[in-house]
C-alpha positions in Angstrom: 105.7 102.2 112.1 104.9 102.2 108.5 105.8 99.1 106.6 108.0 99.6 103.5 107.2 97.3 100.6 110.1 95.5 98.8 111.2 96.9 95.5 108.9 96.1 92.6 111.6 96.2 89.9 115.3 95.9 89.4 115.5 99.6 88.5 113.8 100.6 91.8 116.2 98.3 93.7 119.2 99.8 92.0 118.0 103.4 92.6 117.5 102.6 96.3 121.0 101.2 96.5 122.4 104.4 95.0 120.4 106.5 97.4 121.5 104.4 100.3 125.1 104.8 99.3 124.7 108.6 99.2 122.8 108.6 102.6 125.8 106.8 104.2 128.3 109.2 102.7 129.9 106.6 100.4 129.0 108.6 97.3 128.1 112.3 96.8 124.4 113.2 96.9 125.1 115.7 94.1 125.9 112.7 91.8 122.5 111.2 92.2 119.9 111.5 89.3 116.2 110.8 88.9 114.5 108.4 91.3 117.6 107.9 93.5 117.8 111.7 94.2 114.1 111.9 95.2 114.5 108.7 97.3 117.4 110.1 99.3 115.5 113.3 100.1 112.2 111.6 101.1 113.2 108.3 102.7 115.1 107.3 105.9 118.2 105.1 105.8 116.1 102.2 107.1 113.6 102.6 104.3 116.3 102.7 101.7 118.0 99.7 103.1 114.7 97.7 102.9 114.3 98.6 99.3 117.9 98.1 98.3 118.1 94.7 100.0 115.2 93.3 97.8 116.4 90.2 95.8 116.5 91.0 92.1 115.8 87.4 90.9 112.4 87.3 89.2 111.9 91.0 89.2 111.2 92.8 85.9 113.8 95.5 84.8 111.0 98.1 85.0 107.4 98.2 86.0 105.0 100.1 83.8 102.9 102.8 85.4 99.2 102.1 85.4 
């Protein structure tokens, strides 16, 4: 089984939470935008749960690419 890393930023954690909500049917998938939309299409519920459950304390809002 592939190990999923915890979220690296608050933005990534929030996007995973939105995607998880849509995966569970709590919100509409059509309402998702950006990263959360691609996450729901490419990740399992278990993977989304792992990212969404990451603690936000000490995480930057965004992580720069590079």
